[in-house]
GUBA-534522 format. One line per field, with one value per residue (C-alpha): residue number from 0; residue in three letters; x, y, z. Coordinates in nm, 2 decimals, m for minus. Example, Ala and Ser with C-alpha at 12.3 -4.5 7.8 and 13.67 -1.06 7.14 Angstrom:
seq (0 1)
type (ALA SER)
east (1.23 1.37)
north (m0.45 m0.11)
up (0.78 0.71)
end
This chain:
seq (0 1 2 3 4 5 6 7 8 9 10 11 12 13 14 15 16 17 18 19 20 21 22 23 24 25 26 27 28 29 30 31 32 33 34 35 36 37 38 39 40 41 42 43 44 45 46 47 48 49 50 51 52 53 54 55 56 57 58 59 60 61 62 63 64 65 66 67 68 69 70 71 72 73 74 75 76 77 78 79 80 81 82 83 84 85 86 87 88 89 90 91 92 93 94 95 96 97 98 99 100 101 102 103 104 105 106 107 108 109 110 111 112 113 114 115 116 117 118 119 120 121 122 123 124 125 126 127 128 129 130 131 132 133 134 135 136 137 138 139 140 141 142 143 144 145 146 147 148 149 150 151 152 153 154 155 156 157 158 159 160 161 162 163 164 165 166 167 168 169 170 171 172 173 174 175 176 177 178 179 180 181 182 183 184 185 186 187 188 189 190 191 192 193 194 195 196 197 198 199 200 201 202 203 204 205 206 207 208 209 210 211 212 213 214 215 216 217 218 219 220 221 222 223 224 225 226 227 228 229 230 231 232 233 234 235 236 237 238 239 240 241 242 243 244 245 246 247 248 249 250 251 252 253 254 255 256 257 258 259 260 261 262 263 264 265 266 267 268 269 270 271 272 273 274 275 276 277 278 279 280 281 282 283 284 285 286 287 288 289 290 291 292 293 294 295 296 297 298 299 300 301 302 303 304 305 306 307 308 309 310 311 312 313 314 315 316 317 318 319 320 321 322 323 324 325 326 327 328 329 330 331 332 333 334 335 336 337 338 339 340 341 342 343 344 345 346 347 348 349 350 351 352 353 354 355 356 357 358 359 360 361 362 363 364 365 366 367 368 369 370 371 372 373 374 375 376 377 378 379 380 381 382 383 384 385 386 387 388 389 390 391 392 393 394 395 396 397 398 399 400 401 402 403 404 405 406 407 408 409 410 411 412 413 414 415 416 417 418 419 420 421 422 423 424 425 426 427 428 429 430 431 432 433 434 435 436 437 438 439 440 441 442 443 444 445 446 447 448 449 450 451 452 453 454 455 456 457 458 459 460 461 462 463 464 465 466 467 468 469 470 471 472 473 474 475 476 477 478 479 480 481 482 483 484 485 486 487 488 489 490 491 492 493 494 495 496 497 498 499 500 501 502 503 504 505 506 507 508 509 510 511 512 513 514 515 516 517 518 519 520 521 522 523 524 525 526 527 528 529 530 531 532 533 534 535 536 537 538 539 540 541 542 543 544 545 546 547 548 549 550 551 552 553 554 555 556 557 558 559 560 561 562 563 564 565 566 567 568 569 570 571 572 573 574 575 576 577 578 579 580 581 582 583 584 585 586 587 588 589 590 591 592 593 594 595 596 597 598)
type (UNK UNK UNK UNK UNK UNK UNK UNK UNK UNK UNK UNK UNK UNK UNK UNK UNK UNK UNK UNK UNK UNK UNK UNK UNK UNK UNK UNK UNK UNK UNK UNK UNK UNK UNK UNK UNK UNK UNK UNK UNK UNK UNK UNK UNK UNK UNK UNK UNK UNK UNK UNK UNK UNK UNK UNK UNK UNK UNK UNK UNK UNK UNK UNK UNK UNK UNK UNK UNK UNK UNK UNK UNK UNK UNK UNK UNK UNK UNK UNK UNK UNK UNK UNK UNK UNK UNK UNK UNK UNK UNK UNK UNK UNK UNK UNK UNK UNK UNK UNK UNK UNK UNK UNK UNK UNK UNK UNK UNK UNK UNK UNK UNK UNK UNK UNK UNK UNK UNK UNK UNK UNK UNK UNK UNK UNK UNK UNK UNK UNK UNK UNK UNK UNK UNK UNK UNK UNK UNK UNK UNK UNK UNK UNK UNK UNK UNK UNK UNK UNK UNK UNK UNK UNK UNK UNK UNK UNK UNK UNK UNK UNK UNK UNK UNK UNK UNK UNK UNK UNK UNK UNK UNK UNK UNK UNK UNK UNK UNK UNK UNK UNK UNK UNK UNK UNK UNK UNK UNK UNK UNK UNK UNK UNK UNK UNK UNK UNK UNK UNK UNK UNK UNK UNK UNK UNK UNK UNK UNK UNK UNK UNK UNK UNK UNK UNK UNK UNK UNK UNK UNK UNK UNK UNK UNK UNK UNK UNK UNK UNK UNK UNK UNK UNK UNK UNK UNK UNK UNK UNK UNK UNK UNK UNK UNK UNK UNK UNK UNK UNK UNK UNK UNK UNK UNK UNK UNK UNK UNK UNK UNK UNK UNK UNK UNK UNK UNK UNK UNK UNK UNK UNK UNK UNK UNK UNK UNK UNK UNK UNK UNK UNK UNK UNK UNK UNK UNK UNK UNK UNK UNK UNK UNK UNK UNK UNK UNK UNK UNK UNK UNK UNK UNK UNK UNK UNK UNK UNK UNK UNK UNK UNK UNK UNK UNK UNK UNK UNK UNK UNK UNK UNK UNK UNK UNK UNK UNK UNK UNK UNK UNK UNK UNK UNK UNK UNK UNK UNK UNK UNK UNK UNK UNK UNK UNK UNK UNK UNK UNK UNK UNK UNK UNK UNK UNK UNK UNK UNK UNK UNK UNK UNK UNK UNK UNK UNK UNK UNK UNK UNK UNK UNK UNK UNK UNK UNK UNK UNK UNK UNK UNK UNK UNK UNK UNK UNK UNK UNK UNK UNK UNK UNK UNK UNK UNK UNK UNK UNK UNK UNK UNK UNK UNK UNK UNK UNK UNK UNK UNK UNK UNK UNK UNK UNK UNK UNK UNK UNK UNK UNK UNK UNK UNK UNK UNK UNK UNK UNK UNK UNK UNK UNK UNK UNK UNK UNK UNK UNK UNK UNK UNK UNK UNK UNK UNK UNK UNK UNK UNK UNK UNK UNK UNK UNK UNK UNK UNK UNK UNK UNK UNK UNK UNK UNK UNK UNK UNK UNK UNK UNK UNK UNK UNK UNK UNK UNK UNK UNK UNK UNK UNK UNK UNK UNK UNK UNK UNK UNK UNK UNK UNK UNK UNK UNK UNK UNK UNK UNK UNK UNK UNK UNK UNK UNK UNK UNK UNK UNK UNK UNK UNK UNK UNK UNK UNK UNK UNK UNK UNK UNK UNK UNK UNK UNK UNK UNK UNK UNK UNK UNK UNK UNK UNK UNK UNK UNK UNK UNK UNK UNK UNK UNK UNK UNK UNK UNK UNK UNK UNK UNK UNK UNK UNK UNK UNK UNK UNK UNK UNK UNK UNK UNK UNK UNK UNK UNK UNK UNK UNK UNK UNK UNK UNK UNK UNK UNK UNK UNK UNK UNK UNK UNK UNK UNK UNK UNK UNK UNK UNK UNK UNK UNK UNK UNK UNK UNK UNK UNK UNK)
east (m2.13 m1.79 m1.69 m1.96 m2.09 m1.82 m1.78 m2.15 m2.28 m2.00 m2.03 m2.41 m2.40 m2.19 m2.47 m2.79 m2.78 m3.14 m3.08 m3.32 m3.22 m3.50 m3.41 m3.61 m3.61 m3.47 m3.17 m3.08 m3.13 m2.87 m2.63 m2.66 m2.61 m2.30 m2.16 m2.22 m2.03 m1.74 m1.73 m1.81 m1.77 m1.96 m2.13 m2.34 m2.55 m2.70 m2.85 m3.19 m3.21 m3.56 m3.75 m4.04 m4.28 m4.11 m4.14 m4.50 m4.59 m4.45 m4.63 m4.96 m4.92 m4.94 m4.75 m4.56 m4.58 m4.95 m5.03 m4.83 m5.02 m5.36 m5.54 m5.62 m5.26 m5.27 m5.02 m4.96 m4.85 m5.19 m5.21 m4.88 m4.98 m5.28 m5.05 m4.84 m5.15 m5.25 m4.91 m4.94 m5.28 m5.12 m4.84 m5.07 m5.31 m5.61 m5.93 m5.75 m5.73 m5.40 m5.24 m5.32 m5.20 m4.87 m4.82 m4.89 m4.64 m4.38 m4.43 m4.41 m4.09 m3.92 m3.55 m3.54 m3.39 m3.24 m3.38 m3.17 m3.37 m3.19 m3.29 m3.52 m3.58 m3.77 m4.03 m4.40 m4.68 m4.76 m4.39 m4.36 m4.65 m4.49 m4.15 m4.32 m4.52 m4.20 m4.01 m4.30 m4.28 m4.63 m4.58 m4.58 m4.33 m3.98 m4.01 m4.07 m3.95 m3.69 m3.39 m3.42 m3.12 m3.22 m2.98 m3.10 m3.01 m3.28 m3.09 m3.18 m3.55 m3.68 m4.00 m4.24 m4.46 m4.50 m4.59 m4.25 m4.21 m3.88 m4.07 m4.04 m3.66 m3.66 m3.87 m3.69 m3.52 m3.85 m4.02 m3.76 m3.56 m3.26 m2.91 m2.80 m2.46 m2.35 m2.21 m2.06 m1.75 m1.79 m1.61 m1.71 m1.66 m1.36 m1.31 m1.41 m1.74 m1.81 m1.75 m1.99 m2.26 m2.24 m2.28 m2.59 m2.77 m2.67 m2.96 m3.22 m3.43 m3.46 m3.16 m3.05 m2.69 m2.67 m2.38 m2.23 m2.15 m2.02 m1.64 m1.39 m1.30 m0.99 m0.80 m0.82 m0.77 m0.43 m0.54 m0.56 m0.90 m0.98 m0.87 m0.67 m0.84 m0.66 m0.36 m0.54 m0.76 m0.57 m0.91 m1.11 m0.83 m1.08 m1.32 m1.70 m1.79 m2.08 m2.15 m2.36 m2.63 m2.78 m2.96 m3.29 m3.42 m3.25 m3.28 m3.08 m2.81 m2.78 m2.73 m2.46 m2.27 m2.28 m2.19 m1.92 m1.76 m1.79 m1.62 m1.34 m1.29 m1.29 m0.99 m0.80 m0.87 m0.72 m0.94 m1.26 m1.57 m1.92 m2.07 m1.92 m2.09 m2.43 m2.63 m2.89 m3.20 m3.50 m3.74 m3.71 m3.79 m3.46 m3.28 m3.43 m3.19 m2.90 m3.00 m3.05 m2.70 m2.55 m2.75 m2.63 m2.26 m2.25 m2.20 m2.34 m2.64 m2.91 m3.22 m3.30 m3.67 m3.68 m3.92 m3.85 m4.18 m4.31 m3.99 m4.21 m4.39 m4.09 m4.05 m3.71 m3.84 m4.13 m3.89 m3.69 m4.01 m4.13 m3.79 m3.80 m4.16 m4.07 m3.78 m3.79 m3.73 m3.85 m3.53 m3.26 m2.92 m2.73 m2.48 m2.77 m2.94 m2.61 m2.57 m2.92 m2.88 m2.54 m2.69 m2.95 m2.91 m2.75 m2.98 m3.05 m3.32 m3.12 m2.84 m3.08 m3.17 m2.80 m2.81 m3.10 m2.91 m2.60 m2.81 m2.99 m2.67 m2.55 m2.87 m2.91 m2.55 m2.43 m2.72 m3.04 m3.37 m3.72 m3.84 m4.13 m3.90 m3.68 m3.99 m4.12 m3.78 m3.77 m4.12 m4.02 m3.69 m3.88 m4.08 m3.80 m3.51 m3.24 m3.08 m2.70 m2.55 m2.43 m2.34 m2.39 m2.69 m2.95 m3.16 m3.36 m3.23 m3.50 m3.38 m3.02 m3.07 m2.84 m2.61 m2.26 m2.06 m1.71 m1.84 m2.18 m2.34 m2.66 m2.88 m3.07 m3.45 m3.75 m3.56 m3.80 m4.09 m4.24 m4.47 m4.78 m4.68 m4.32 m4.19 m4.00 m3.66 m3.75 m3.56 m3.26 m3.24 m3.30 m3.00 m2.79 m2.88 m2.79 m2.45 m2.35 m2.36 m2.03 m1.69 m1.44 m1.59 m1.92 m2.07 m2.37 m2.55 m2.71 m2.95 m2.89 m3.14 m3.16 m3.09 m3.15 m2.99 m2.66 m2.64 m2.43 m2.17 m2.07 m1.76 m1.70 m1.33 m1.43 m1.63 m1.52 m1.78 m1.70 m1.73 m2.00 m1.90 m1.97 m2.16 m2.30 m2.67 m2.84 m2.86 m3.19 m3.11 m3.13 m3.51 m3.55 m3.73 m3.68 m3.98 m4.01 m4.37 m4.53 m4.78 m5.07 m4.96 m4.98 m5.28 m5.21 m5.47 m5.35 m5.21 m5.45 m5.74 m5.60 m5.59 m5.27 m5.19 m5.21 m4.87 m4.85 m4.75 m4.45 m4.36 m4.35 m4.16 m3.89 m3.84 m3.56 m3.49 m3.33 m3.49 m3.62 m3.99 m4.18 m4.45 m4.76 m5.11 m5.36 m5.72 m5.84 m5.62 m5.38 m5.01 m4.93 m4.59 m4.46 m4.16 m3.90 m4.13 m4.41 m4.63 m4.82 m4.69 m4.83 m5.04 m5.04 m5.34 m5.56 m5.48 m5.11 m5.03 m4.71 m4.65 m4.80 m4.59 m4.41 m4.45 m4.31 m3.96 m3.86 m3.92 m3.74 m3.84 m3.78 m3.91 m4.15 m4.38 m4.61 m4.98 m5.27 m5.64 m5.63 m5.44 m5.69 m5.97 m6.31 m6.46 m6.19 m6.20 m6.49 m6.27 m5.96 m5.89 m5.58 m5.47 m5.14 m4.95 m4.66 m4.69 m4.44 m4.34 m4.16 m3.91 m4.01 m3.82 m4.01 m3.91 m4.07 m4.34 m4.25 m3.94 m3.90 m4.05 m3.81 m4.05)
north (m0.53 m0.36 m0.55 m0.37 m0.07 0.19 0.18 0.12 0.40 0.64 0.59 0.61 0.93 1.11 1.08 1.00 1.18 1.08 0.76 0.64 0.35 0.17 m0.01 m0.26 m0.04 0.28 0.10 m0.04 0.30 0.45 0.17 0.23 0.60 0.54 0.29 0.53 0.81 0.57 0.46 0.78 1.07 1.38 1.22 1.02 1.34 1.28 0.95 0.95 0.68 0.59 0.30 0.16 0.29 0.63 0.66 0.55 0.80 1.08 0.97 0.92 1.25 1.07 1.15 0.92 1.18 1.24 0.87 0.82 1.10 0.94 0.74 0.47 0.42 0.05 m0.20 m0.38 m0.27 m0.29 0.09 0.11 m0.16 0.06 0.36 0.15 0.05 0.42 0.51 0.24 0.38 0.73 0.61 0.41 0.70 0.50 0.65 0.88 0.87 0.71 1.03 1.21 0.91 0.90 1.27 1.25 0.96 1.15 1.46 1.26 1.08 1.38 1.36 0.99 0.75 0.47 0.26 0.04 m0.20 m0.37 m0.70 m0.77 m1.13 m0.99 m0.78 m0.87 m0.84 m0.48 m0.37 m0.57 m0.37 m0.04 m0.12 m0.23 0.09 0.30 0.12 0.14 m0.24 m0.26 0.04 m0.06 0.21 0.24 0.61 0.69 0.36 0.37 0.14 m0.11 m0.26 m0.52 m0.68 m0.98 m1.33 m1.59 m1.79 m1.51 m1.51 m1.56 m1.35 m1.58 m1.58 m1.20 m1.21 m1.18 m1.41 m1.55 m1.59 m1.22 m1.23 m1.57 m1.42 m1.08 m1.17 m1.25 m0.94 m0.69 m0.88 m0.85 m0.99 m1.15 m1.09 m1.31 m1.14 m1.43 m1.29 m1.29 m1.00 m1.10 m1.46 m1.69 m1.97 m2.23 m2.05 m2.00 m2.37 m2.48 m2.23 m2.36 m2.72 m2.62 m2.43 m2.66 m2.91 m2.63 m2.65 m2.41 m2.20 m1.92 m1.96 m2.34 m2.32 m2.02 m2.08 m1.80 m1.78 m1.57 m1.24 m1.20 m0.99 m1.27 m1.58 m1.65 m1.61 m1.92 m2.09 m2.04 m1.68 m1.54 m1.79 m2.07 m1.99 m1.82 m2.12 m2.45 m2.64 m2.54 m2.38 m2.15 m2.43 m2.41 m2.59 m2.81 m2.82 m3.12 m3.04 m3.29 m3.25 m3.12 m2.86 m2.84 m2.47 m2.40 m2.66 m2.52 m2.17 m2.28 m2.48 m2.20 m1.92 m2.14 m2.17 m1.80 m1.73 m1.98 m1.79 m1.46 m1.57 m1.62 m1.27 m0.97 m0.73 m0.92 m0.70 m0.84 m0.57 m0.77 m1.10 m1.25 m1.56 m1.64 m1.86 m1.97 m1.84 m1.59 m1.84 m2.02 m1.70 m1.63 m1.86 m1.71 m1.37 m1.50 m1.65 m1.32 m1.11 m1.34 m1.31 m0.94 m1.00 m0.70 m0.83 m0.70 m0.87 m0.80 m0.83 m0.56 m0.34 0.02 0.15 0.38 0.58 0.85 0.90 0.88 1.18 1.24 1.23 1.46 1.71 1.71 1.74 2.03 2.21 2.16 2.30 2.61 2.70 3.03 3.02 2.66 2.52 2.31 2.15 1.86 2.06 2.24 1.91 1.78 2.08 2.03 1.66 1.70 1.94 1.69 1.47 1.13 0.83 0.54 0.73 1.04 0.81 0.66 1.00 1.06 0.78 0.95 1.28 1.10 0.92 1.24 1.43 1.15 1.17 1.54 1.63 1.96 2.17 2.29 2.12 2.23 2.14 1.96 1.74 1.66 1.57 1.34 1.17 1.12 0.97 0.72 0.64 0.57 0.29 0.04 0.18 m0.05 0.04 0.05 m0.27 m0.23 m0.59 m0.95 m0.94 m1.21 m1.22 m1.45 m1.53 m1.31 m1.02 m1.08 m1.02 m0.74 m0.75 m0.90 m1.00 m1.12 m1.42 m1.59 m1.89 m2.04 m2.22 m2.54 m2.56 m2.53 m2.53 m2.78 m2.55 m2.41 m2.12 m2.07 m1.93 m2.08 m2.34 m2.66 m2.49 m2.18 m2.31 m2.40 m2.05 m1.91 m2.12 m1.98 m1.63 m1.70 m1.86 m1.59 m1.33 m1.45 m1.30 m1.50 m1.78 m1.97 m2.21 m2.44 m2.60 m2.94 m3.14 m3.52 m3.60 m3.60 m3.25 m3.23 m2.89 m3.00 m3.36 m3.27 m3.10 m3.40 m3.50 m3.17 m3.06 m2.70 m2.83 m2.96 m3.18 m3.14 m3.41 m3.34 m3.06 m3.12 m2.84 m2.79 m2.80 m2.47 m2.21 m2.07 m1.74 m1.92 m1.93 m1.55 m1.38 m1.02 m0.86 m0.51 m0.40 m0.28 0.01 m0.24 m0.38 m0.04 0.17 0.46 0.68 0.64 0.99 1.14 1.07 1.32 1.70 1.86 1.99 1.64 1.54 1.22 1.43 1.58 1.23 1.09 1.38 1.31 0.95 0.85 0.53 0.27 0.41 0.13 0.07 m0.14 m0.36 m0.45 m0.58 m0.30 m0.32 m0.35 m0.66 m0.48 m0.45 m0.10 0.07 0.27 0.51 0.53 0.75 0.49 0.70 0.50 0.64 0.38 0.07 m0.22 m0.32 m0.60 m0.82 m0.83 m1.13 m1.32 m1.66 m1.96 m2.04 m1.71 m1.40 m1.04 m1.01 m0.65 m0.36 m0.06 0.24 0.14 0.46 0.74 0.82 1.12 1.06 1.30 1.34 1.34 1.01 0.84 0.62 0.80 0.57 0.68 1.05 1.14 1.04 1.24 1.55 1.69 1.75 1.56 1.35 1.11 0.73 0.51 0.19 m0.06 m0.34 m0.64 m0.94 m1.26 m1.56 m1.90 m1.90 m2.06 m1.85 m1.58 m1.26 m0.98 m0.69)
up (0.49 0.45 0.13 m0.08 0.11 0.07 m0.31 m0.39 m0.17 m0.26 m0.63 m0.61 m0.41 m0.67 m0.93 m0.72 m0.39 m0.32 m0.11 0.16 0.39 0.57 0.90 1.11 1.42 1.55 1.71 1.37 1.21 1.45 1.37 1.00 1.04 1.26 1.00 0.71 0.90 0.95 0.58 0.38 0.62 0.54 0.24 0.49 0.53 0.19 0.30 0.47 0.73 0.86 1.00 0.80 1.07 1.07 0.69 0.70 0.97 0.75 0.44 0.63 0.82 1.15 1.48 1.72 2.00 1.94 1.95 2.27 2.45 2.39 2.65 2.40 2.30 2.22 2.37 2.04 1.69 1.53 1.51 1.34 1.09 1.01 0.95 0.71 0.52 0.50 0.37 0.10 0.00 m0.03 m0.25 m0.47 m0.50 m0.38 m0.51 m0.76 m1.14 m1.25 m1.38 m1.05 m0.84 m1.03 m0.98 m0.61 m0.57 m0.77 m0.55 m0.22 m0.33 m0.51 m0.47 m0.38 m0.64 m0.44 m0.16 0.07 0.29 0.57 0.73 0.43 0.56 0.86 0.67 0.70 0.44 0.53 0.51 0.18 0.04 0.16 0.00 m0.32 m0.34 m0.27 m0.55 m0.79 m0.85 m1.01 m1.24 m1.61 m1.72 m1.58 m1.53 m1.17 m1.04 m0.77 m0.76 m0.47 m0.29 m0.02 0.23 0.42 0.54 0.52 0.78 1.02 0.96 1.31 1.34 1.15 1.47 1.43 1.06 0.90 0.60 0.46 0.13 0.05 0.03 m0.15 m0.43 m0.44 m0.77 m0.93 m0.79 m0.91 m1.17 m0.93 m0.94 m0.61 m0.44 m0.15 0.15 0.33 0.50 0.88 1.05 1.40 1.51 1.52 1.26 1.52 1.60 1.23 1.15 1.43 1.32 0.96 1.09 1.28 1.00 0.71 0.75 0.71 0.39 0.10 0.21 m0.02 0.09 0.08 m0.16 0.00 0.37 0.58 0.62 0.82 0.65 0.45 0.70 0.97 0.74 0.90 1.26 1.48 1.43 1.80 1.80 2.09 2.33 2.15 2.36 2.66 2.75 2.81 2.84 2.53 2.33 2.15 2.06 2.10 2.43 2.49 2.87 2.99 3.24 3.49 3.82 3.95 3.91 3.57 3.53 3.85 3.79 3.43 3.57 3.81 3.54 3.28 3.52 3.67 3.33 3.26 3.59 3.49 3.17 3.36 3.57 3.24 3.11 3.29 3.09 3.14 3.11 3.20 2.97 2.68 2.78 2.73 2.83 2.56 2.61 2.41 2.67 2.96 3.24 3.18 3.26 3.61 3.80 3.61 3.74 4.09 4.08 3.97 4.22 4.51 4.40 4.31 3.94 3.75 3.55 3.33 3.20 2.84 2.89 3.16 2.97 3.04 3.18 2.90 2.82 2.68 3.01 3.23 3.46 3.30 2.94 3.02 3.17 2.85 2.64 2.86 2.82 2.44 2.41 2.61 2.38 2.20 1.91 1.87 1.73 1.89 1.81 1.94 2.14 2.33 2.40 2.54 2.76 2.91 2.97 3.13 3.38 3.51 3.82 3.79 3.75 3.51 3.31 3.25 3.15 2.90 2.77 2.72 2.47 2.30 2.28 2.14 1.88 1.78 1.74 1.50 1.30 1.29 1.23 1.36 1.24 1.41 1.38 1.48 1.83 1.67 1.47 1.78 1.99 1.71 1.68 2.05 2.05 1.78 1.96 2.28 2.12 2.08 2.28 2.40 2.73 2.72 2.86 3.22 3.31 3.19 2.96 2.99 2.68 2.45 2.11 1.96 2.18 2.09 1.72 1.60 1.90 1.95 2.25 2.33 2.52 2.48 2.66 2.51 2.76 2.68 2.72 2.49 2.16 2.01 2.06 1.74 1.75 1.54 1.20 1.22 0.98 1.10 1.06 1.26 1.58 1.37 1.24 1.59 1.72 1.43 1.54 1.90 1.82 1.57 1.85 1.98 1.89 2.10 2.30 2.28 2.53 2.46 2.75 2.69 2.89 2.90 2.62 2.24 2.09 1.72 1.69 1.86 1.75 1.45 1.67 1.89 1.68 1.51 1.53 1.62 1.92 2.27 2.45 2.81 3.08 3.34 3.57 3.95 4.12 4.47 4.53 4.44 4.73 4.84 4.67 4.33 4.38 4.41 4.12 4.02 3.85 3.69 3.71 3.39 3.38 3.35 3.69 3.86 3.99 3.76 3.93 4.29 4.34 4.08 4.31 4.56 4.53 4.41 4.76 4.91 5.08 4.87 4.56 4.75 4.88 4.53 4.40 4.66 4.53 4.29 4.11 4.34 4.66 4.89 4.92 5.18 5.04 5.24 5.16 5.20 5.32 4.96 4.91 4.68 4.74 4.87 4.85 5.14 5.14 5.41 5.63 5.61 5.38 5.11 4.77 4.53 4.48 4.25 4.05 4.19 3.88 3.98 4.19 4.26 4.10 4.29 4.59 4.59 4.81 4.82 4.96 4.89 4.65 4.51 4.29 3.93 3.78 3.82 3.53 3.46 3.41 3.35 3.33 2.95 2.94 3.18 3.06 3.06 3.33 3.58 3.52 3.76 4.05 3.94 4.15 3.97 3.61 3.62 3.88 3.92 3.95 4.12 3.92 4.14 4.10 4.31 4.45 4.53 4.74 4.80 5.07 5.40 5.46 5.73 5.60 5.51 5.47)
end
């Protein structure tokens, strides 16, 4: 929000240094910190940037790292919702006399005078209560209330299925007697993309910006509407393209048409970078054929749903944590962290930790922090880390939120599906989010049927409706499926049921991410994983089975995680024969049954 952030933050900082900014997740918090550094320099150090969960954990005296170490660490966010409720109780002084409750709140929030909440349209009821308690909304007297500044866009409210409610931002004026300012300048997309986006979202009901459509920023007002691609592309001339899709199976033909168009654009751009491109879909299944297309043709590709298998428990993360805990005295600074990470072997997970170190240096500045603080920060960072893009990103519209790309293709399929808790305009807003990720070019695939979200674009001057593009029948490789196993898919106690001097531990220790594995069905009926010497180094859980009609084709080491007796469920502990061990987590490739086995 460049048009208001520098003067408002700078002016406020001069008289009220106690500013706290609340972000939706750790990734967003890092982005806010980076933006503040760019805008106000050293004054950014006076702004505390936290996630709602991070603030709640501090207020409630809870620990991210402690929770991640427990065997009953839940797979969902219910535990963190409980922490937010506990934080609200603390701020409201539940069970205390009013005077004592007010005194406790003032002590907890000493030094804070201003609150900035980013992505306010995505808060849920618990976060609303936390922000309300922070601001002192229900206090009768003004003394002790904090000034609240919320930034949000009701057109980007897309998490209704997860409890977020657009009603909170719509009633913000009433809740806080606030004055709205409309931040409608778009600093990202071309004028053609902006025009198409406005046409898609305009029919949505109860929009706060209905009379204030987004527009290109002042510095680019005289640019060609299609941006640089107006002259680079003789076909689309910078317009948004609608690509018709026909054929069976639809998903595979769609993948070929969309990727064929991206490859055509690539030939027009000498500096093309797949790391600046994305294919966005409503659901993950529509992206599988796109990945298969890229894998078969050597196009670097990355699936946005490839959950990193418990970043906290990765071998590499635990090595960092162990090094931190052994430091004397127990303090660390960014430069020391950087020296340590630079000395580690190459690999995807140490590269991921390099991101963590860079983010921590940004947040901590140049000074030392305690080891305990660093570990706690790392534990929170590991909850919602985003791996740096290393190729064409395949992602859902929900997963694309907060990202931007030079070139975006939006797949058709399932856009009429409304989840429980969503209103009828939820998919229109989701389409708005998907389209606004694009900077230079935007492709919209369309099946040959009615499409209420695209119908208004057919004759729009910013849009080119292409004629059907002929493609060859899909190759067999388009049917391959690449699956990253999750911890719930793996027999976590496989190596733990063997003594510490068993050769399996050395065999696992010798493995690195990317090493080939040979899958086979063991005597128990579970899939076993063999290393290059033929030793069994892991096993999948019985519950993990390939999709109907598919079988194992190949496997590689995705990651190695550290597990322990203390993290194991009580019913499994009698069979454990060592205190800690490593677990191989594989990445698997499936192919349709009936083909020659490639094991």
